N, CA, C and O of each residue as an XYZ file, in Angstrom:
600
protein
N     -37.630    -24.816    -11.693
C     -36.324    -24.059    -11.598
C     -36.343    -22.242    -11.590
O     -36.526    -21.626    -12.640
N     -36.140    -21.579    -10.343
C     -36.341    -20.336    -10.000
C     -35.238    -19.429    -11.398
O     -34.095    -19.626    -11.810
N     -36.524    -18.247    -11.810
C     -35.623    -17.188    -12.543
C     -35.667    -15.879    -11.668
O     -36.645    -15.467    -11.044
N     -34.413    -15.305    -11.742
C     -34.411    -14.204    -11.292
C     -33.980    -13.063    -12.199
O     -33.230    -13.350    -13.132
N     -34.452    -11.525    -12.000
C     -33.707    -10.515    -13.038
C     -32.297    -10.311    -12.209
O     -32.104    -10.021    -11.028
N     -31.530    -10.536    -13.125
C     -29.975    -10.370    -12.425
C     -29.829     -8.687    -12.103
O     -28.822     -8.394    -11.458
N     -30.753     -7.529    -12.498
C     -30.214     -6.539    -12.368
C     -31.042     -6.325    -10.801
O     -31.121     -5.160    -10.410
N     -31.337     -6.858    -10.372
C     -32.168     -6.336     -8.943
C     -31.397     -7.585     -7.896
O     -31.043     -8.737     -8.150
N     -31.342     -6.834     -6.750
C     -30.660     -7.687     -5.509
C     -31.637     -8.873     -5.217
O     -32.851     -8.748     -5.380
N     -31.050    -10.038     -4.775
C     -29.250     -9.817     -4.375
C     -28.525    -10.493     -5.485
O     -27.401    -10.938     -5.252
N     -29.066    -10.619     -6.707
C     -27.558    -10.956     -7.983
C     -27.122     -9.444     -8.179
O     -25.916     -9.200     -8.188
N     -27.908     -8.561     -8.314
C     -27.061     -6.929     -8.737
C     -25.687     -7.078     -7.566
O     -24.534     -7.372     -7.881
N     -26.169     -6.799     -6.223
C     -25.165     -7.209     -5.059
C     -24.241     -8.360     -5.490
O     -23.161     -7.998     -5.957
N     -24.468     -9.663     -5.419
C     -23.518    -10.540     -5.764
C     -22.407     -9.934     -7.110
O     -21.179     -9.898     -7.027
N     -23.245     -9.493     -8.318
C     -22.663     -8.827     -9.723
C     -21.340     -7.999     -9.193
O     -20.205     -8.120     -9.652
N     -21.881     -6.855     -7.778
C     -20.863     -5.883     -7.808
C     -19.883     -6.451     -6.504
O     -18.863     -5.829     -6.208
N     -20.209     -7.430     -5.914
C     -19.002     -8.287     -4.423
C     -18.091     -9.061     -5.781
O     -16.862     -9.012     -5.805
N     -18.672     -9.562     -6.559
C     -18.064    -10.486     -7.574
C     -17.353     -9.558     -8.594
O     -16.426    -10.132     -9.164
N     -17.538     -8.350     -8.946
C     -16.236     -7.584     -9.684
C     -14.870     -7.346     -8.728
O     -13.688     -7.521     -9.022
N     -15.461     -6.898     -7.512
C     -14.423     -6.049     -6.394
C     -13.756     -7.413     -6.213
O     -12.600     -7.126     -5.903
N     -13.856     -8.595     -6.238
C     -13.054     -9.558     -5.926
C     -12.142    -10.296     -6.915
O     -11.221    -11.065     -6.636
N     -12.711     -9.793     -8.501
C     -12.157     -9.915     -9.475
C     -11.180     -9.057     -9.398
O     -10.011     -9.439     -9.442
N     -11.578     -7.536     -9.248
C     -10.484     -6.865     -9.126
C      -8.886     -6.859     -8.061
O      -7.743     -6.484     -8.318
N      -9.506     -7.455     -6.842
C      -8.631     -7.794     -6.169
C      -7.671     -8.891     -6.078
O      -6.576     -8.867     -5.515
N      -8.429    -10.213     -6.937
C      -7.552    -10.885     -7.608
C      -6.514    -10.537     -8.338
O      -5.320    -10.746     -8.124
N      -7.195     -9.822     -9.486
C      -5.852     -9.430    -10.398
C      -4.689     -8.387    -10.147
O      -3.611     -8.275    -10.730
N      -5.148     -7.769     -9.263
C      -4.429     -6.572     -8.655
C      -3.286     -7.602     -7.868
O      -2.141     -7.175     -7.718
N      -3.662     -8.999     -7.368
C      -2.754     -9.495     -6.596
C      -1.704     -9.997     -7.763
O      -0.498     -9.754     -7.734
N      -2.144    -10.481     -8.432
C      -1.540    -11.371     -9.891
C      -0.506    -10.234    -10.197
O       0.707    -10.444    -10.196
N      -1.095     -8.967    -10.469
C      -0.173     -7.946    -11.279
C       0.851     -7.898    -10.503
O       1.954     -8.215    -10.947
N       0.660     -7.424     -8.975
C       1.740     -7.538     -8.150
C       2.915     -8.794     -7.950
O       4.015     -8.763     -7.400
N       2.287     -9.743     -8.543
C       3.059    -11.079     -7.760
C       4.115    -11.122     -9.009
O       5.300    -11.322     -8.743
N       3.647    -10.912    -10.559
C       4.223    -10.757    -11.916
C       5.328     -9.565    -12.061
O       6.382     -9.746    -12.670
N       4.912     -8.085    -11.320
C       6.087     -7.304    -11.348
C       7.333     -7.711    -11.040
O       7.492     -8.487    -10.098
N       8.369     -7.264    -11.762
C       9.732     -7.070    -11.351
C       9.909     -7.095     -9.881
O       9.348     -6.209     -9.236
N      10.729     -8.139     -9.158
C      11.298     -7.397     -7.640
C      12.405     -7.016     -7.837
O      13.323     -7.832     -7.916
N      12.612     -5.700     -7.967
C      14.185     -4.978     -7.847
C      15.047     -5.589     -6.996
O      14.731     -6.585     -6.346
N      16.285     -4.986     -6.941
C      16.929     -5.356     -6.035
C      16.993     -4.981     -4.760
O      17.797     -5.480     -3.973
N      16.235     -4.162     -4.479
C      15.816     -3.669     -3.047
C      14.081     -4.364     -3.056
O      13.129     -3.634     -3.334
N      13.956     -5.384     -2.817
C      12.614     -6.520     -2.405
C      11.748     -6.017     -1.449
O      10.601     -6.461     -1.407
N      12.121     -5.143     -0.659
C      11.513     -4.490      0.305
C      10.014     -4.069      0.081
O       8.947     -4.512      0.507
N      10.395     -2.934     -0.842
C       9.543     -2.430     -1.813
C       8.419     -3.093     -2.514
O       7.330     -2.520     -2.474
N       8.544     -4.463     -3.289
C       7.899     -5.222     -4.026
C       6.931     -5.944     -2.783
O       5.701     -5.919     -2.726
N       7.706     -6.470     -1.992
C       7.065     -7.293     -0.692
C       5.964     -6.480     -0.080
O       4.884     -6.929      0.303
N       6.428     -5.019     -0.024
C       5.200     -3.888      0.808
C       3.907     -3.954     -0.370
O       2.719     -3.927     -0.047
N       4.310     -4.027     -1.517
C       3.508     -3.889     -2.350
C       2.504     -5.025     -2.559
O       1.300     -4.825     -2.719
N       3.155     -6.379     -2.546
C       2.086     -7.626     -2.669
C       1.685     -7.509     -1.363
O       0.590     -8.065     -1.439
N       1.777     -7.254     -0.485
C       1.268     -7.076      0.932
C       0.037     -6.148      0.826
O      -1.045     -6.428      1.342
N       0.196     -5.415      0.365
C      -0.786     -4.278     -0.060
C      -1.959     -4.437     -0.751
O      -2.994     -3.772     -0.710
N      -1.577     -5.684     -1.577
C      -2.589     -5.878     -2.266
C      -3.219     -6.944     -2.035
O      -4.244     -7.183     -2.675
N      -2.690     -7.930     -0.951
C      -3.167     -9.299     -0.024
C      -4.475     -8.067      0.658
O      -5.657     -8.231      0.358
N      -4.073     -7.002      1.484
C      -5.015     -6.620      2.177
C      -6.211     -6.496      1.530
O      -7.197     -7.009      2.061
N      -6.337     -5.851      0.367
C      -7.323     -5.569     -0.337
C      -7.954     -6.944     -1.005
O      -8.991     -7.027     -1.664
N      -7.179     -7.832     -0.703
C      -8.094     -8.914     -1.361
C      -8.849     -9.412     -0.070
O     -10.014     -9.801     -0.151
N      -8.221     -9.394      1.017
C      -8.814     -9.884      2.401
C     -10.298     -8.923      2.545
O     -11.391     -9.387      2.871
N     -10.060     -7.730      2.267
C     -11.519     -6.785      2.443
C     -12.299     -7.510      1.222
O     -13.146     -8.348      1.531
N     -12.072     -7.247     -0.092
C     -13.096     -7.808     -0.874
C     -13.313     -9.107     -0.456
O     -14.503     -9.203     -0.760
N     -13.017    -10.178      0.024
C     -13.225    -11.580      0.248
C     -14.193    -11.204      1.467
O     -15.400    -11.366      1.284
N     -13.836    -10.811      2.452
C     -14.574    -10.687      3.763
C     -16.066     -9.777      3.231
O     -17.108     -9.836      3.883
N     -15.943     -9.055      2.100
C     -17.274     -8.381      1.852
C     -18.154     -9.601      1.209
O     -19.363     -9.671      1.430
N     -17.284    -10.814      0.183
C     -18.106    -11.484     -0.292
C     -18.257    -12.416      0.683
O     -19.463    -12.659      0.706
N     -17.851    -12.896      1.280
C     -18.506    -13.635      2.525
C     -19.688    -13.299      3.411
O     -20.514    -14.059      3.917
N     -19.533    -11.483      3.507
C     -20.710    -11.002      4.384
C     -22.082    -11.074      3.434
O     -23.233    -10.841      3.801
N     -21.615    -11.473      2.081
C     -23.136    -11.303      1.268
C     -23.353    -12.664      0.962
O     -24.486    -12.882      0.534
N     -22.528    -13.752      1.063
C     -22.933    -14.710      0.908
C     -23.409    -16.113      1.781
O     -24.170    -17.049      1.536
N     -22.379    -15.659      3.138
C     -22.757    -16.607      4.211
C     -23.652    -15.810      5.011
O     -23.859    -14.597      5.053
N     -24.230    -16.991      5.760
C     -25.335    -16.634      6.960
C     -26.477    -16.507      6.404
O     -26.780    -16.234      5.243
N     -27.491    -16.865      7.905
C     -28.920    -17.487      7.843
C     -29.549    -16.569      6.346
O     -30.275    -17.030      5.466
N     -29.013    -15.239      6.444
C     -29.672    -14.324      5.351
C     -28.776    -14.506      3.988
O     -29.138    -14.240      2.842
N     -27.905    -14.867      4.282
C     -26.908    -14.797      2.860
C     -27.279    -15.435      1.575
O     -28.260    -16.163      1.422
N     -26.339    -15.075      0.574
C     -26.957    -15.420     -0.973
C     -27.267    -17.185     -1.061
O     -28.147    -17.887     -1.561
N     -26.182    -17.387     -0.382
C     -26.250    -19.231     -0.674
C     -27.299    -19.570      0.021
O     -28.020    -20.484     -0.379
N     -27.531    -18.981      1.027
C     -28.768    -19.578      1.666
C     -30.238    -19.310      0.888
O     -31.246    -19.990      1.078
N     -30.154    -18.404      0.159
C     -31.312    -18.024     -0.904
C     -31.370    -19.175     -2.309
O     -32.357    -19.608     -2.902
N     -30.246    -19.380     -2.483
C     -30.063    -20.204     -3.432
C     -30.444    -21.831     -2.939
O     -31.004    -22.665     -3.650
N     -29.984    -22.024     -1.541
C     -30.739    -23.472     -1.022
C     -32.358    -23.497     -0.971
O     -33.151    -24.434     -1.062
N     -32.572    -21.883     -0.762
C     -34.635    -22.121     -0.777
C     -34.994    -21.998     -1.799
O     -36.210    -22.187     -1.747
N     -34.580    -21.695     -3.206
C     -34.936    -21.065     -4.329
C     -34.746    -22.584     -5.282
O     -35.602    -22.821     -6.134
N     -33.407    -23.717     -5.044
C     -33.067    -24.556     -5.896
C     -32.127    -25.340     -4.629
O     -30.922    -25.170     -4.443
N     -32.949    -26.141     -3.919
C     -32.662    -27.471     -2.986
C     -31.803    -28.102     -3.793
O     -30.660    -28.151     -3.341
N     -31.971    -28.603     -4.843
C     -31.153    -29.564     -5.242
C     -29.769    -29.381     -5.216
O     -28.973    -30.234     -4.825
N     -29.410    -27.991     -5.737
C     -27.850    -27.953     -5.298
C     -27.088    -27.672     -3.961
O     -26.204    -26.865     -3.676
N     -27.797    -28.695     -3.195
C     -27.442    -28.387     -1.823
C     -25.671    -28.892     -1.779
O     -24.886    -28.387     -0.977
N     -25.286    -29.903     -2.739
C     -23.542    -30.186     -2.718
C     -23.108    -29.486     -3.221
O     -21.895    -29.666     -3.114
N     -23.359    -28.469     -3.937
C     -22.636    -27.170     -4.578
C     -22.365    -26.132     -3.850
O     -21.260    -25.593     -3.796
N     -23.307    -25.809     -3.281
C     -23.816    -25.088     -2.085
C     -22.744    -25.197     -0.953
O     -22.053    -24.246     -0.589
N     -22.671    -26.631     -0.365
C     -21.992    -26.814      0.735
C     -20.556    -27.115      0.154
O     -19.852    -27.466      1.101
N     -19.959    -27.117     -0.833
C     -19.120    -27.230     -1.612
C     -18.189    -25.944     -1.635
O     -16.964    -26.036     -1.702
N     -18.905    -24.677     -1.572
C     -18.546    -23.168     -1.912
C     -18.310    -22.833     -0.483
O     -17.459    -22.027     -0.106
N     -19.232    -23.598      0.403
C     -19.309    -23.028      2.022
C     -17.995    -23.479      2.362
O     -17.399    -22.728      3.134
N     -17.385    -24.503      1.994
C     -15.844    -25.015      2.144
C     -14.900    -24.489      1.635
O     -13.821    -24.351      2.211
N     -15.107    -24.166      0.650
C     -14.446    -23.147     -0.107
C     -13.776    -21.660      0.500
O     -12.644    -21.179      0.468
N     -14.738    -21.330      0.912
C     -14.599    -19.760      2.178
C     -13.695    -20.218      2.871
O     -12.556    -19.758      2.794
N     -14.021    -21.233      3.702
C     -13.181    -21.480      5.036
C     -11.856    -22.036      4.279
O     -11.449    -22.583      5.304
N     -11.230    -22.229      3.690
C      -9.841    -22.907      3.194
C      -9.444    -21.579      2.215
O      -8.215    -21.507      2.171
N      -9.953    -20.722      1.575
C      -9.686    -19.970      0.811
C      -9.350    -18.704      1.881
O      -8.362    -17.998      1.680
N     -10.250    -18.467      3.040
C     -10.023    -17.375      3.780
C      -8.219    -17.707      5.014
O      -7.208    -17.121      5.399
N      -8.858    -18.902      5.100
C      -6.979    -19.473      5.562
C      -6.133    -18.889      4.936
O      -5.456    -17.952      5.361
N      -6.069    -19.500      3.593
C      -5.310    -19.556      2.493
C      -4.721    -17.659      2.362
O      -3.609    -17.139      2.269
N      -5.591    -17.325      2.397
C      -5.609    -15.448      2.164
C      -4.754    -15.106      3.630
O      -3.658    -14.578      3.438
N      -5.091    -15.323      4.902
C      -4.801    -15.042      5.842
C      -3.127    -15.511      6.111
O      -2.233    -14.758      6.497
N      -2.993    -17.100      5.756
C      -1.604    -17.392      5.620
C      -0.517    -17.092      4.749
O       0.658    -17.212      5.096
N      -0.890    -16.701      3.611
C      -0.275    -15.806      2.689
C       0.288    -14.926      3.263
O       1.494    -15.057      3.473
N      -0.395    -13.760      3.695
C      -0.494    -12.535      4.401
C       0.710    -12.677      5.155
O       1.626    -11.888      4.925
N       0.844    -13.559      6.015
C       1.891    -13.217      6.752
C       3.303    -14.106      6.477
O       4.270    -14.133      7.238
N       3.202    -14.663      5.483
C       4.595    -15.251      5.277
C       5.210    -14.318      4.034
O       6.383    -14.504      3.709
N       4.497    -13.425      3.420
C       5.161    -12.463      2.380
C       6.628    -11.965      2.751
O       7.581    -11.794      1.991
N       6.559    -11.808      3.915
C       7.962    -10.864      4.605
C       9.215    -11.583      4.876
O      10.339    -11.088      4.787
N       8.907    -12.899      5.244
C      10.019    -13.597      5.449
C       9.855    -14.948      4.406
O       9.940    -16.014      5.016
N       9.731    -15.017      3.583
C       9.774    -15.898      2.124
C      10.561    -15.516      0.963
O      10.691    -14.327      0.670
N      11.063    -16.391      0.323
C      11.598    -15.835     -1.023
C      10.664    -15.743     -1.604
O       9.568    -16.293     -1.497
N      11.238    -14.685     -2.583
C      10.362    -13.890     -3.700
C      10.067    -15.346     -5.020
O       9.105    -15.316     -5.786
N      10.753    -16.102     -5.016
C      10.113    -17.317     -6.146
C       9.023    -18.257     -5.351
O       8.173    -18.904     -5.962
N       9.150    -18.259     -3.843
C       8.315    -18.878     -3.122
C       6.975    -18.040     -2.968
O       5.938    -18.608     -2.627
N       7.014    -16.807     -3.202
C       5.659    -16.232     -2.523
C       4.960    -16.054     -4.030
O       3.754    -15.847     -4.170
N       5.904    -16.168     -5.134
C       4.967    -15.924     -6.217
C       4.549    -17.110     -6.658
O       3.759    -17.108     -7.603
N       4.968    -18.351     -6.094
C       4.670    -19.743     -6.251
C       3.017    -19.783     -5.497
O       1.838    -19.966     -5.802
N       3.905    -19.469     -4.308
C       2.118    -19.280     -3.632
C       1.134    -18.681     -3.820
O       0.025    -19.193     -3.670
N       1.354    -17.258     -4.251
C       0.252    -16.317     -4.474
C      -0.250    -16.772     -6.014
O      -1.442    -16.939     -6.274
N       0.656    -16.921     -6.841
C      -0.398    -17.200     -8.099
C      -1.215    -18.607     -7.811
O      -2.212    -18.738     -8.521
N      -0.989    -19.523     -7.018
C      -1.659    -20.807     -6.547
C      -2.949    -20.715     -5.993
O      -3.905    -21.463     -6.198
N      -2.861    -19.461     -5.081
C      -4.250    -18.636     -4.125
C      -5.053    -17.849     -5.669
O      -6.282    -17.889     -5.722
N      -4.397    -17.286     -6.647
C      -5.093    -16.353     -7.503
C      -5.580    -17.959     -8.402
O      -6.631    -17.841     -9.033
N      -5.071    -19.010     -8.460
C      -5.736    -19.604     -9.329
C      -7.042    -20.200     -8.880
O      -8.037    -20.379     -9.583
N      -6.856    -20.548     -7.299
C      -7.864    -21.124     -6.282
C      -8.926    -19.911     -6.501
O     -10.060    -20.286     -6.799
N      -8.792    -19.012     -6.431
C      -9.818    -17.744     -6.631
C     -10.845    -17.309     -7.484
O     -11.932    -16.764     -7.296
N     -10.050    -17.792     -8.742
C     -10.538    -17.921    -10.075
C     -11.819    -19.229    -10.250
O     -12.989    -19.207    -10.631
N     -10.899    -20.305     -9.757
C     -11.877    -21.655     -9.966
C     -13.065    -21.217     -8.873
O     -14.242    -21.511     -9.081
N     -12.574    -20.388     -7.532
C     -13.801    -20.442     -7.037
C     -14.966    -19.158     -7.516
O     -16.154    -19.075     -7.203
N     -14.316    -18.426     -8.194
C     -15.623    -17.314     -9.061
C     -16.221    -18.181     -9.972
O     -17.449    -18.201     -9.892
N     -15.639    -19.024    -10.952
C     -16.390    -19.495    -12.232
C     -17.146    -20.684    -11.026
O     -18.179    -21.060    -11.580
N     -17.036    -21.330     -9.758
C     -18.067    -22.530     -9.659
C     -19.361    -21.574     -8.864
O     -20.469    -22.068     -8.660
N     -19.074    -20.421     -8.545
C     -20.068    -19.694     -8.006
C     -21.144    -19.262     -9.081
O     -22.337    -19.210     -8.782
N     -20.599    -18.905    -10.548
C     -21.298    -18.347    -11.589
C     -21.923    -19.308    -12.121
O     -22.952    -19.111    -12.767
N     -21.345    -20.648    -11.915
C     -22.008    -21.859    -12.458
C     -23.460    -22.232    -11.524
O     -24.614    -22.544    -11.817
N     -22.828    -22.048    -10.470
C     -24.059    -22.222     -8.956
C     -25.103    -20.758     -9.682
O     -26.309    -20.957     -9.535
N     -24.888    -19.942    -10.116
C     -26.289    -19.090    -10.106
C     -26.320    -19.424    -11.192
O     -27.488    -19.810    -11.150
N     -25.944    -19.676    -12.465
C     -26.769    -20.090    -13.641
C     -27.433    -20.994    -13.592
O     -28.547    -20.893    -14.105
N     -26.947    -22.561    -12.807
C     -28.059    -23.484    -12.663
C     -29.108    -23.130    -11.755
O     -30.260    -23.512    -11.961
N     -28.767    -22.363    -10.672
C     -30.199    -21.787    -10.129
C     -30.886    -21.291    -10.781
O     -31.934    -21.856    -11.096
N     -30.552    -19.959    -11.273
C     -31.731    -18.928    -12.069
C     -31.558    -18.851    -13.670
O     -32.271    -18.091    -14.325
N     -30.620    -19.638    -14.250
C     -30.376    -19.230    -15.777
C     -29.977    -17.827    -15.994
O     -30.211    -17.090    -16.952
N     -29.212    -17.575    -14.712
C     -28.383    -15.885    -15.129
C     -27.141    -16.285    -15.201
O     -26.775    -17.357    -14.720
N     -26.044    -15.130    -16.060
C     -24.912    -15.468    -16.285
C     -24.555    -14.291    -15.646
O     -24.905    -13.205    -16.105
N     -23.784    -14.408    -14.466
C     -22.904    -12.977    -14.173
C     -21.980    -13.083    -14.519
O     -21.082    -12.442    -13.973
N     -21.742    -13.782    -15.404
C     -20.050    -13.485    -15.826
C     -19.079    -14.790    -15.307
O     -19.015    -14.893    -14.082
N     -18.426    -15.654    -15.985
C     -17.841    -16.387    -15.777
C     -16.498    -16.428    -16.013
O     -15.763    -17.235    -15.444
N     -16.046    -15.466    -16.961
C     -14.779    -14.833    -17.375
C     -14.850    -13.921    -16.459
O     -15.856    -13.428    -15.948
N     -13.118    -13.588    -16.152
C     -12.590    -12.733    -15.376
C     -13.121    -11.476    -16.171
O     -12.939    -11.039    -17.307
N     -13.992    -11.021    -14.875
C     -14.750     -9.670    -15.230
C     -14.038     -8.554    -15.779
O     -14.636     -7.513    -16.051
């Protein structure tokens, strides 16, 4: 089993992107659970703004983890026994990217209860993804990068 110092790249970079993604996810949750006043337009715009931040954070996450030099390829090189778990995270990246983009497009013309339902389901999926990523890092390197909300 490979052991890596969590304060040095790439784990330091992974931890930083992880915190950014957690912050963006929590911002979306806060926006979704805020009261939707009579003038729902402002609420919708705030939700869309948080989704834009989430899209940026998730794009940064993908840049760090995907690709030939990405963190997941490093995990495979260091711990090939985790191939199935890495493949699962790759698949999640695709489905989460699609879900974020789709959710953003529907906020302006969907009912508030439906926006909340879909948005909170997305938040839940993102949290599960973060936990699975933390589990993968621990299994590969015996380093806890934070399985709980940071």
